[in-house]
VEXDRENMI-141377 format. One record per residue (C-alpha): x negated, y negated, z negated. Coordinates in pm, whole numbers, plus 32768, in hexadecimal, padded with zeros to 4 digits. Layout:
XYZ;...
//
This chain:
81A883D083CE;80DD82EB82D1;7F79830B827F;7F9283438115;7E53826480F1;7D8C82D97F76;7D4481837F07;7DC4802F7E89;7D357F3D7F87;7CE97E277E75;7C867EEE7D5F;7C2580117DFD;7CDF81097CDE;7D2182827D5A;7E6982727DE7;7E7984127E30;7FBE84757EF3;80A084A97DF0;8041833F7D3F;81A582B57CFE;810B814A7C9F;805C81487E27;8139803C7EF8;811680038070;81967EF88172;82087F5582B4;809E7F638340;8063806A8230;7F697F4B816A;7F2080198038;7F237F8C7EDA;7F6F7FF07D68;80AE7F757CB0;7FD77EB37BB8;7F2E7DC87CE4;80517D857DC0;80FF7D187C76;80367C687B96;7F687BE17CC8;7FBB7BFE7E41;813A7B8A7D99;81DE7C7E7EA1;81047BD87FC9;804F7CA68080;7EBE7BEB80CF;7EB77C9A822B;800C7C5182BF;80BF7B4781CB;81FF7C8D81A3;82617D01808B;825E7E6D7FF9;83017F9B7F83;82BA80CD7EB8;81E081C97F92;82B782FE7FDC;821C84487F63;81F38542802F;825D86A9800A;8118879F7F51;81D888C17FBB;827689298142;83D6893C80D0;83F589118267;831089D3833B;81A889138357;823B87C382A8;817287B88175;802B86F98113;7F99884F816F;7FF2882582BA;7FBA868982DC;7EF3862581B4;7EB384D98142;7D6F840181B2;7C3A841A811B;7B9582AD81A1;7BAB81AD80B8;7C0280548126;7B987F0A8078;7C247D9A80BE;7B7D7CB481D5;7C0B7B7A8122;7B607AB57FE9;7C207AB07EA0;7C3279287EFA;7CE7795D804A;7DD27A657FC1;7E3279807EA4;7E8678597FC8;7F5D79378091;802C79D77F5C;8053785C7ECD;80D77820804E;818A794E805F;821079C77F25;835179027F1B;83D0794E805D;84C77AE9806B;84047BCA80FD;850E7C1C81DD;84F67AAE8232;83707A8D82A1;
//
């Protein structure tokens, strides 16, 4: 089950469970669409993978005990462990490689 992190790890924008602009990599690193497109150029600064839209967990349990009420989103905010210069170097080295080929 996805962790549904509450914020963009780069700009700290709130990304509630129903955010349509949340993006994740295969390790669930979470960023807003603006940071992914404008700064990261679809390169995760943590793993160098690509991003996809984060799924939205159902608010109502249309199946017994399967919803945000039973599997709530995380409240632990995350931040980057890399500085902007390091992120820019990683992005420049990786952005030309398609995510499926990284």
